[in-house]
N, C-alpha and C positions, 0 to 999 in steps of 0.2 A: 642543375644549373646551376651558372654562375648567379652571384649577388647579381640585382639589377641597376645597373648605373646610375637611375635618379639618385640611386641610395644612396653616393658617393658624390657627386655632383650640386644633389637638387633641385636638377630640373627634365621635365616631359615624368612631370607624374602621372601613375595610373589616375585612371576614372575609377575603376572597378570594385573598390572600396567599402567597406560597409561605416557608412556614418553616424558619428554619435555625437552625441552634445554632454559632454562633464562637464564641471568644476575643479579649481584649481583647491587644494588645498594642502595646510602642513600634512607633513608627516614627522617620521619616530626618531630622524638623521641618524639609520643604521642604515645609508644604501651604499658610504663607505665601505661597508666592507666587501658587498658583493664586486665595484669596482677595478679587482685586481686578479679577481674570477670572469667578472666580463669582458675588460677592456680585452686578453687573446683574442673572444671567440667574435664580438663582435665588429673591432677593430676594422680588422679585412673586408668584410661587409659594407661600414662606412667611410672607409677611404682615408682610418686615421684616427686614436685613439681619443675614449670617452673622456667627457667634463666629468671629474667626480662631483657626486650627486646626482639625484634624481627627482625628476619630477614624477611629485603625485597625484592624481587622474579621479572624481568619481562620478560613474553615471548613476543611474535615477535606479535601472533596472541592469543583473546582474549579466557579465559580458558572455559574450565568445570570442573568444582569439582564434581568426579562421586558420586550422590549418599548419599550426602552429609548430615552427621549427624548435628541433630537441636539441637538448643537452645534459650532459649531467655534469653538474658544478657541483664538485668538493660531494658528492657520492647526493645528488640529492638531484630530479632531473626538473627541471625549465625547459619552460616554452618561452618562444617567440616568435615576435612577430614585429616585419615593418610596419608606420606610423606615419603620417604627414597632422604636420597641428597646426591649424591655422590657416590651412590652403600654403602654409613657407618655408614650413622648417620641419626634415627629417628625424627619425627620432625608432625609439624601438622601444616596444614594451613585451615589458621581461615579468613571470610569475611564477613560481613553484606551482608544476603541476598538479601537489596532492588538493591545491587550493577551488583547482577548479573553475566554472564560471559565478564570479563574482566582481560589484560595481565595483572596487579597487580595482587602476591601472595604473603599474607604475613603470615612470618613461626613462627612458635612458638615452643620453645625445651625446654629439660632439662638443656642442656648447652647453653653458649656462641658460635653458631656456628660460626661465622665469627674468632673469633679468634681461636675455634680447628682446622678449616681447614686452615690455612691461607689464607683469604677470600681476594681481596683490589677488592674495585668499578668497574666496569668495568669488575669484574670476569666471564669467564663463568662458568653456574652451568646448570648439569644434573639429572635430579628430575623425582619421579615415584608416581603420585597420586593413593592415594588406595581408594574405596569406602569407603565411610565412616561406616559400617553394620561395619565394622573391633573396630568402638572402641563401647565401652557402656559406656553413659555419664553421670556424677552425679549429669543434669540439675535438 
């Protein structure tokens, strides 16, 4: 299945995603490590290069990534699912497969989402997670 058009255009979002309330928190500032690995994988699906950095979201309970797309990145299996943030921004949640279901969601996008959405640490952020089947990864 080719990646869904909504991932590239930001228009015509599906409505069948898993809705979650999360909180924006500071991270470990290590997402730059993944940028060069994830960009060739995710950029084709999103229609452009990733912004350096990630958005760190936390849910109250462990979060299951629905039918994630899978890719080996530097010998480690990662899971990826597309998502919509605050019903306006497209992004991708990424997680090492070995982590399983945890409350932390690391988010990558073409824009610096915290700035674009005017987020401050502690802000509530509503998201929708979608099946990884929407992604056509270049891994």
